[in-house]
C-alpha positions as CSV (number, residue, x, y, z in Angstrom):
1,X,65.6,96.5,94.3
2,X,65.3,96.5,98.1
3,X,64.8,93.3,99.9
4,X,64.3,92.2,103.4
5,X,67.1,91.6,106.0
6,X,68.4,88.1,106.3
7,X,71.4,85.9,106.1
8,X,73.5,86.1,102.9
9,X,74.4,83.1,100.8
10,X,77.9,81.7,101.1
11,X,80.5,84.4,100.5
12,X,81.9,84.7,97.0
13,X,79.2,82.7,95.1
14,X,79.0,83.4,91.4
15,X,76.3,82.1,89.3
16,X,78.6,81.7,86.3
17,X,81.0,79.8,88.5
18,X,83.8,82.4,88.2
19,X,85.0,82.6,91.8
20,X,87.3,85.4,92.9
21,X,90.8,84.6,91.6
22,X,93.9,84.2,93.7
23,X,95.7,87.2,92.2
24,X,98.7,88.9,93.5
25,X,100.2,86.5,96.1
26,X,102.8,84.4,94.3
27,X,106.3,85.8,93.6
28,X,109.6,86.3,95.2
29,X,110.3,89.9,96.3
30,X,110.2,91.4,99.8
31,X,111.3,95.0,99.5
32,X,110.5,98.4,101.1
33,X,111.1,100.1,97.9
34,X,113.9,100.8,95.5
35,X,114.5,103.9,93.4
36,X,113.0,103.5,89.9
37,X,110.6,100.6,90.5
38,X,107.6,99.7,92.7
39,X,108.9,98.1,95.8
40,X,108.2,94.4,96.1
41,X,107.4,93.7,92.5
42,X,107.6,95.1,89.0
43,X,105.6,94.7,85.8
44,X,106.7,91.2,84.9
45,X,104.5,88.2,84.4
46,X,104.8,86.7,87.9
47,X,103.0,88.2,91.0
48,X,105.5,88.8,93.8
49,X,105.2,86.7,97.0
50,X,104.7,87.8,100.5
51,X,101.6,90.0,100.0
52,X,98.1,89.7,101.4
53,X,95.8,88.2,98.8
54,X,92.2,89.5,98.2
55,X,90.7,86.2,99.5
56,X,93.3,85.8,102.3
57,X,92.7,85.4,106.0
58,X,93.7,89.0,106.8
59,X,90.9,90.3,104.5
60,X,88.4,88.0,106.1
61,X,89.5,89.0,109.6
62,X,89.2,92.7,108.8
63,X,85.6,92.1,107.5
64,X,84.7,90.3,110.8
65,X,86.0,93.3,112.7
66,X,83.5,95.5,110.8
67,X,80.7,93.6,112.6
68,X,77.4,92.3,111.3
69,X,74.1,94.0,110.5
70,X,70.9,93.6,108.5
71,X,71.4,92.5,104.9
72,X,70.0,94.7,102.1
73,X,69.6,92.8,98.8
74,X,69.9,94.5,95.4
75,X,69.9,93.4,91.8
76,X,71.7,95.3,89.0
77,X,71.6,94.4,85.3
78,X,74.2,95.9,82.9
79,X,72.9,95.7,79.4
80,X,72.9,97.6,76.0
81,X,70.0,99.9,75.9
82,X,68.5,103.0,74.2
83,X,68.3,106.1,76.5
84,X,66.3,109.3,76.0
85,X,68.3,112.3,77.1
86,X,65.6,114.9,76.8
87,X,63.6,116.4,74.0
88,X,63.4,113.1,72.1
89,X,67.1,112.8,71.7
90,X,68.0,109.1,72.1
91,X,71.3,107.3,72.2
92,X,72.4,103.6,72.1
93,X,74.6,102.9,75.1
94,X,75.1,100.6,78.0
95,X,73.4,101.2,81.3
96,X,72.2,99.7,84.6
97,X,68.5,98.7,84.4
98,X,67.8,100.9,81.3
99,X,68.1,104.0,83.4
100,X,70.5,106.9,83.5
101,X,71.8,107.2,86.2
102,X,71.2,103.7,87.5
103,X,68.7,103.4,90.3
104,X,70.0,104.8,93.5
105,X,71.3,102.3,96.1
106,X,70.7,103.6,99.6
107,X,71.6,101.8,102.8
108,X,72.3,102.9,106.4
109,X,75.7,102.6,108.0
110,X,75.8,99.3,109.9
111,X,74.0,97.3,107.2
112,X,75.4,94.8,104.8
113,X,75.0,95.0,101.0
114,X,74.3,91.8,99.0
115,X,74.1,92.9,95.3
116,X,73.8,90.6,92.4
117,X,75.2,91.9,89.1
118,X,73.9,90.3,85.9
119,X,76.1,91.0,82.9
120,X,74.1,91.2,79.7
121,X,76.9,93.3,78.0
122,X,79.0,92.0,75.0
123,X,82.1,92.5,77.3
124,X,83.2,91.3,80.7
125,X,82.5,93.8,83.5
126,X,82.7,94.4,87.3
127,X,81.4,96.8,89.9
128,X,83.7,99.1,91.9
129,X,82.2,100.8,95.0
130,X,83.8,104.3,94.7
131,X,84.5,105.7,98.2
132,X,83.6,102.6,100.3
133,X,86.0,100.7,102.5
134,X,84.9,97.3,101.2
135,X,86.6,94.0,101.8
136,X,89.4,93.6,99.2
137,X,87.8,90.8,97.2
138,X,84.7,92.9,96.6
139,X,86.5,95.9,95.1
140,X,85.8,95.1,91.5
141,X,89.3,95.3,89.9
142,X,89.7,92.6,87.3
143,X,92.9,90.6,87.3
144,X,93.7,92.0,90.7
145,X,90.8,91.5,93.2
146,X,88.5,89.4,91.1
147,X,87.9,87.7,87.7
148,X,85.8,89.9,85.5
149,X,82.2,88.8,85.1
150,X,81.8,87.4,81.6
151,X,79.0,88.2,79.2
152,X,75.9,86.2,80.3
153,X,77.3,85.7,83.8
154,X,76.4,86.9,87.2
155,X,78.2,87.7,90.4
156,X,77.2,88.5,94.0
157,X,79.0,91.3,95.9
158,X,78.7,91.1,99.7
159,X,80.2,93.4,102.3
160,X,79.6,95.4,105.4
161,X,79.1,99.2,105.1
162,X,80.2,101.2,108.1
163,X,80.9,104.7,106.9
164,X,78.1,107.1,105.9
165,X,78.4,109.4,103.0
166,X,77.8,110.2,99.3
167,X,79.4,107.6,97.1
168,X,78.8,106.0,93.7
169,X,79.4,102.8,91.8
170,X,80.7,102.1,88.3
171,X,82.6,99.4,86.3
172,X,86.4,99.1,86.5
173,X,86.9,97.6,83.0
174,X,88.1,99.5,80.0
175,X,86.3,102.8,79.3
176,X,82.9,101.4,80.3
177,X,82.5,104.2,82.8
178,X,82.2,106.7,80.0
179,X,79.0,105.0,78.9
180,X,75.9,105.0,81.1
181,X,77.2,102.5,83.7
182,X,77.0,104.4,87.0
183,X,74.7,104.9,89.9
184,X,74.6,106.8,93.2
185,X,75.3,104.9,96.4
186,X,74.2,106.8,99.5
187,X,75.0,105.6,103.0
188,X,72.8,107.3,105.6
189,X,74.1,108.2,109.0
190,X,71.9,106.7,111.7
191,X,73.0,109.7,113.9
192,X,72.7,112.3,111.1
193,X,73.8,115.7,112.6
194,X,72.5,117.8,109.7
195,X,69.0,119.2,109.7
196,X,67.3,119.8,106.3
197,X,63.9,119.6,104.6
198,X,64.8,118.1,101.3
199,X,67.6,116.1,99.7
200,X,68.8,116.0,96.1
201,X,71.3,113.7,94.5
202,X,73.0,115.3,91.5
203,X,75.2,113.2,89.1
204,X,77.1,115.2,86.6
205,X,78.4,113.4,83.5
206,X,80.2,114.2,80.2
207,X,78.6,112.3,77.3
208,X,79.9,111.0,74.0
209,X,78.5,107.5,73.6
210,X,76.2,107.0,70.7
211,X,76.6,110.6,69.4
212,X,77.3,110.6,65.7
213,X,78.3,106.9,66.0
214,X,81.1,107.6,68.5
215,X,82.0,105.4,71.4
216,X,84.5,105.8,74.3
217,X,86.4,102.8,73.0
218,X,86.8,104.6,69.6
219,X,87.9,107.8,71.3
220,X,90.7,105.9,73.2
221,X,91.7,104.0,70.1
222,X,92.0,107.3,68.3
223,X,94.3,108.7,70.9
224,X,96.5,105.6,70.8
225,X,96.6,105.5,67.0
226,X,97.7,109.1,66.8
227,X,100.4,108.3,69.3
228,X,101.6,105.4,67.2
229,X,100.3,102.8,69.6
230,X,98.0,100.0,68.5
231,X,95.8,97.4,70.1
232,X,94.0,99.3,72.8
233,X,94.4,100.1,76.4
234,X,96.0,98.4,79.5
235,X,95.3,94.8,80.4
236,X,93.6,95.3,83.7
237,X,91.0,97.7,82.4
238,X,89.9,95.8,79.4
239,X,92.2,92.9,78.5
240,X,93.3,94.6,75.3
241,X,96.6,96.0,76.2
242,X,100.2,96.2,75.2
243,X,103.0,98.1,77.0
244,X,104.7,98.8,73.7
245,X,106.1,102.3,73.2
246,X,105.3,103.4,76.8
247,X,108.9,103.0,78.0
248,X,110.4,105.6,80.3
249,X,109.4,108.7,78.3
250,X,108.3,111.0,81.0
251,X,106.3,114.2,81.2
252,X,106.4,117.3,79.0
253,X,109.2,118.7,81.0
254,X,111.4,115.7,80.3
255,X,112.0,114.9,83.9
256,X,112.4,111.4,85.2
257,X,110.7,110.2,88.3
258,X,112.0,107.1,90.0
259,X,109.4,105.6,92.3
260,X,110.3,105.3,95.9
261,X,108.6,103.5,98.8
262,X,110.8,104.3,101.8
263,X,110.8,104.1,105.6
264,X,110.6,107.6,107.1
265,X,113.7,109.7,107.2
266,X,115.0,109.5,103.7
267,X,115.0,113.1,102.9
268,X,111.3,113.7,102.4
269,X,110.1,116.9,104.0
270,X,106.5,115.7,103.9
271,X,105.0,119.1,104.5
272,X,102.4,118.7,101.7
273,X,102.6,122.3,100.8
274,X,100.7,123.8,97.9
275,X,97.7,121.5,98.1
276,X,96.1,122.0,94.7
277,X,98.6,124.6,93.9
278,X,96.4,127.4,92.8
279,X,98.0,130.6,91.7
280,X,101.4,131.3,90.1
281,X,103.0,129.9,87.0
282,X,104.9,126.7,86.4
283,X,106.7,127.4,83.2
284,X,104.6,125.6,80.7
285,X,104.1,128.2,78.0
286,X,101.2,126.4,76.3
287,X,99.3,125.7,79.5
288,X,95.8,127.3,79.8
289,X,94.9,129.6,82.6
290,X,91.4,129.2,83.9
291,X,90.0,132.0,86.1
292,X,87.4,131.9,88.8
293,X,87.1,134.9,91.0
294,X,90.6,135.3,92.4
295,X,91.6,131.7,91.7
296,X,93.9,130.9,88.8
297,X,94.0,127.2,87.7
298,X,96.8,126.1,85.4
299,X,96.9,123.4,82.8
300,X,94.6,121.2,80.8
301,X,91.6,119.7,82.7
302,X,90.7,117.2,80.0
303,X,91.2,116.3,76.4
304,X,88.0,114.7,75.2
305,X,85.5,116.9,73.4
306,X,82.3,115.5,74.9
307,X,79.4,117.0,72.9
308,X,76.9,116.8,75.8
309,X,77.1,117.3,79.5
310,X,74.3,115.9,81.7
311,X,72.8,116.3,85.1
312,X,70.9,113.1,86.2
313,X,70.8,111.9,82.6
314,X,69.3,115.1,81.1
315,X,70.8,117.6,78.7
316,X,71.0,121.4,79.3
317,X,68.2,122.0,76.8
318,X,65.8,119.7,78.6
319,X,67.0,119.8,82.2
320,X,65.8,118.0,85.3
321,X,63.7,120.2,87.6
322,X,63.9,120.1,91.4
323,X,60.9,121.5,93.2
324,X,60.9,123.0,96.6
325,X,59.3,125.8,98.7
326,X,60.9,129.1,99.4
327,X,62.8,128.8,102.7
328,X,63.3,125.1,102.4
329,X,66.7,123.9,103.6
330,X,68.1,121.5,100.9
331,X,70.9,119.1,101.1
332,X,72.5,118.6,97.7
333,X,74.8,115.6,97.2
334,X,76.9,116.3,94.1
335,X,78.8,113.6,92.3
336,X,81.2,114.0,89.3
337,X,80.6,110.8,87.4
338,X,82.3,112.0,84.2
339,X,85.1,110.3,82.3
340,X,87.3,113.2,81.5
341,X,85.8,116.5,82.8
342,X,86.2,118.6,85.9
343,X,83.2,120.9,86.7
344,X,82.7,124.3,88.2
345,X,79.2,124.1,89.9
346,X,77.0,126.9,91.2
347,X,73.4,127.5,92.0
348,X,72.2,130.8,90.7
349,X,71.0,133.2,93.3
350,X,72.3,131.2,96.2
351,X,75.4,130.6,98.3
352,X,76.3,127.0,99.2
353,X,77.5,125.8,102.6
354,X,79.9,122.9,102.1
355,X,79.4,120.1,104.7
356,X,81.1,117.1,103.3
357,X,83.6,116.0,100.6
358,X,84.0,112.4,99.4
359,X,81.6,111.3,102.2
360,X,83.5,112.8,105.2
361,X,82.4,115.9,107.1
362,X,84.3,119.2,107.0
363,X,84.1,122.4,108.9
364,X,81.2,124.2,107.3
365,X,82.4,126.7,104.7
366,X,80.4,129.1,102.5
367,X,81.1,129.5,98.8
368,X,79.6,130.7,95.5
369,X,81.0,127.8,93.4
370,X,82.6,124.4,93.8
371,X,85.3,122.7,91.7
372,X,84.8,118.9,91.3
373,X,87.4,116.7,89.7
374,X,86.4,113.4,88.2
375,X,85.2,111.1,90.9
376,X,84.9,113.8,93.6
377,X,81.8,114.4,95.7
378,X,80.6,117.3,97.7
379,X,77.6,117.7,100.0
380,X,76.2,121.3,100.4
381,X,73.3,123.0,102.1
382,X,71.3,125.8,100.6
383,X,68.2,127.7,101.7
384,X,65.9,128.0,98.7
385,X,65.0,131.5,97.5
386,X,61.7,132.3,95.8
387,X,61.8,131.9,92.0
388,X,63.5,129.7,89.3
389,X,67.2,129.2,89.4
390,X,69.9,127.4,87.3
391,X,72.1,124.7,88.9
392,X,74.9,124.9,86.4
393,X,77.9,122.6,86.0
394,X,80.4,124.4,83.8
395,X,82.9,122.0,82.1
396,X,86.3,123.4,83.1
397,X,88.4,124.4,80.1
398,X,86.0,122.9,77.6
399,X,84.5,125.5,75.2
400,X,82.0,127.0,77.6
401,X,80.0,123.7,77.6
402,X,77.8,123.0,80.6
403,X,75.2,120.8,82.3
404,X,72.1,122.2,83.8
405,X,69.3,121.4,86.3
406,X,66.7,123.8,87.6
407,X,65.5,124.7,91.1
408,X,61.9,125.9,91.0
409,X,60.2,127.3,94.1
410,X,57.8,129.7,92.4
411,X,56.7,131.2,89.1
412,X,59.1,132.4,86.4
413,X,60.8,131.4,83.2
414,X,63.2,128.5,83.2
415,X,66.9,129.3,82.6
416,X,68.3,128.4,79.2
417,X,71.3,126.2,78.5
418,X,73.6,129.2,77.9
419,X,72.7,130.9,81.3
420,X,75.8,131.5,83.4
421,X,74.9,132.5,87.0
422,X,77.1,135.2,88.4
423,X,78.1,132.8,91.2
424,X,80.4,130.9,88.7
425,X,82.6,134.0,88.8
426,X,82.5,134.4,92.5
427,X,84.3,132.6,95.3
428,X,85.5,129.2,94.1
429,X,85.9,126.4,96.7
430,X,88.5,123.7,96.2
431,X,89.3,120.9,98.6
432,X,92.6,122.4,99.8
433,X,90.7,125.4,101.3
434,X,88.6,123.1,103.5
435,X,89.4,121.7,107.0
436,X,88.3,118.3,108.2
437,X,85.6,118.2,110.9
438,X,87.2,117.6,114.3
439,X,85.5,114.2,114.6
440,X,87.4,112.9,111.5
441,X,90.6,115.0,111.5
442,X,93.8,113.0,111.1
443,X,96.2,113.6,113.9
444,X,99.5,115.3,113.1
445,X,102.4,112.9,113.1
446,X,105.3,111.7,111.0
447,X,104.5,108.9,108.6
448,X,106.0,105.5,108.9
449,X,106.4,105.2,105.2
450,X,106.6,107.6,102.3
451,X,105.7,106.6,98.7
452,X,106.6,108.9,95.8
453,X,104.3,108.8,92.8
454,X,105.4,111.0,89.9
455,X,102.6,111.4,87.3
456,X,104.2,111.2,83.9
457,X,103.2,111.2,80.2
458,X,102.0,113.5,77.5
459,X,99.3,113.8,74.8
460,X,101.6,113.3,71.9
461,X,102.6,109.8,73.0
462,X,99.6,109.2,75.1
463,X,101.8,107.3,77.6
464,X,100.3,108.2,80.9
465,X,102.0,106.4,83.8
466,X,103.1,106.6,87.4
467,X,106.8,106.9,87.9
468,X,107.2,106.3,84.1
469,X,105.9,102.8,84.4
470,X,102.6,101.7,82.8
471,X,100.2,99.6,84.9
472,X,100.7,95.9,85.5
473,X,98.6,93.9,87.9
474,X,101.9,92.6,89.3
475,X,103.1,96.0,90.5
476,X,103.3,96.5,94.3
477,X,104.1,99.5,96.4
478,X,104.4,97.7,99.8
479,X,102.7,98.9,103.0
480,X,102.1,97.1,106.3
481,X,98.9,97.1,108.4
482,X,99.0,99.8,111.1
483,X,101.4,102.1,109.3
484,X,100.8,105.8,108.8
485,X,101.5,106.1,105.0
486,X,102.2,109.3,103.1
487,X,101.7,109.3,99.3
488,X,103.4,112.2,97.5
489,X,102.0,113.0,94.1
490,X,104.1,115.1,91.8
491,X,102.5,116.1,88.5
492,X,105.2,116.3,85.7
493,X,102.6,116.7,82.9
494,X,100.5,119.5,81.6
495,X,97.2,117.9,82.5
496,X,95.0,117.7,85.6
497,X,95.0,114.3,87.2
498,X,92.3,113.4,89.8
499,X,94.1,110.7,91.8
500,X,92.0,108.1,93.5
501,X,92.9,105.6,96.2
502,X,90.7,102.5,96.6
503,X,89.7,101.1,100.0
504,X,90.8,104.0,102.1
505,X,90.4,107.8,102.7
506,X,93.5,110.0,102.9
507,X,93.8,113.4,104.5
508,X,95.0,116.5,102.7
509,X,97.8,118.4,104.5
510,X,97.5,120.8,107.5
511,X,94.3,119.4,108.9
512,X,92.7,119.2,105.4
513,X,89.6,117.1,104.6
514,X,89.5,113.3,104.4
515,X,89.1,112.3,100.8
516,X,89.6,109.4,98.4
517,X,90.1,111.5,95.3
518,X,92.1,114.7,94.8
519,X,93.1,116.9,91.8
520,X,96.8,117.2,91.2
521,X,97.4,120.2,89.0
522,X,100.3,120.5,86.5
523,X,103.7,121.2,88.1
524,X,102.3,120.7,91.6
525,X,102.9,118.5,94.5
526,X,100.2,117.0,96.8
527,X,101.1,114.9,99.9
528,X,98.3,112.9,101.4
529,X,98.3,110.7,104.6
530,X,96.3,107.6,105.5
531,X,96.4,104.7,107.9
532,X,96.9,101.3,106.4
533,X,93.9,99.6,108.0
534,X,92.3,97.6,105.2
535,X,94.4,94.7,104.0
536,X,94.6,93.6,100.4
537,X,95.8,94.9,97.0
538,X,94.5,98.3,96.3
539,X,94.5,100.5,93.1
540,X,95.9,104.0,93.0
541,X,95.0,105.7,89.7
542,X,94.0,108.8,87.8
543,X,90.2,108.9,87.6
544,X,90.3,110.4,84.1
545,X,89.3,107.1,82.5
546,X,91.4,107.7,79.4
547,X,94.5,108.3,81.4
548,X,94.1,105.3,83.7
549,X,93.2,103.0,80.8
550,X,96.4,104.0,79.0
551,X,98.6,103.3,82.0
552,X,98.3,105.9,84.9
553,X,97.6,103.4,87.7
554,X,99.4,101.2,90.1
555,X,98.9,98.9,93.2
556,X,99.4,99.3,96.9
557,X,100.0,95.9,98.4
558,X,99.8,94.9,102.1
559,X,102.7,92.7,103.2
560,X,101.5,89.5,104.7
């Protein structure tokens, strides 16, 4: 997959002649936000005017500011395939290059990526670069930043990569993510401060595709049918959608949630308290309580009963084995590539030192176990003991199901799929307990703009939304370049929502870590801050693919 450095072909060339569309720049509103609707544009059929477009001069200028560097060429082919998950168990699915996960893409910060995606699927597709601050027209969101790549077509993604870290790539069309279409994307730091002997990349995934004839599309259709909705998911994520019956029915508590995008000083305290909100009740009598050491997590982490959970494409009965020597210092890059599942991760017989989350360094912190929401990543260091140890990813709130890999440094019997290391019941680390490293810590200051995003919906109606409004590519929550922006997520549902911001990293409150994805627990409030420094139209959405595909996503739009 790797090629030599050189000059890229002209920007935006597509072998199937589908150039990036001019989406999102034609309409009439110019607003800093009104109660009850996204500022600057609603969900009608005409994009609002006055916004930076993905192919606009502001986007091109920002890319020039990122500089230039050697070009690394890659090729990725998305196609139907048959995969072996261990022990002779095979499934028919879709994947990149007939591998699960797809082949690792690794570059060094300061290089440019030129990746050609060939679409051999029966559906249109795209690639989204989860965690990277790419130029807006390379972000891979159909009907917003590009036209989806049709079956039989190809497209070239070109952009500069400046921030090191652990990231990944996946489609942004329908529920394709819950098949085998994902791969790790590692950006090395040319001035790497960590010292270690070995490195592992660990992708955790929940799996349903091809098991007993089931597919992710059928799972989503079943949810919608039981809710009395027909025709599939939302338009941007698959082109199937209807907004019928989503209305303004809000969360299980019946509260409304008018959206606001305001200048500072309109009554928001902005203190960001409660972070992930562990501990204490929130009044939902049917909510589950999930225990980990002294931590109590409320609500429902996910709703799809995935029969398998995988680490690097292998089942717990036939796990992948990592080999090392006793005393080796190992860097483990952990990625939750699932569609619906949060995982509690522990390495038996070891404590982990957390060094990064979502690609950004944190003050080092020791823990027994980690909690990863969908889309989150953590880097940890461990010093290998002598023996054979389970690396277990326990599916949070899902019938004691788990994924497994094995660390082997010596002789001994391999752990079985039902092994539960004691560390899973020890100290549980969540992002709100971490502090950003001094080098990346966001300064303390009042925001220029506050955007409220109330997370709404319920399982009965399957009407997941933000501020009670299902997604439309014409929505806009306005921001301006240079602003310090605060997004306030309030979860008015009984489910966990891992909220993801494209094209930026935000900071959790009180010197918390820099991240692009954060879990918002039921009944809780999380306030995150970021600088508007990457012009374009950017998605904000729940990374539970079934929630986002049925409406829980919206758009931040830069004013031109």
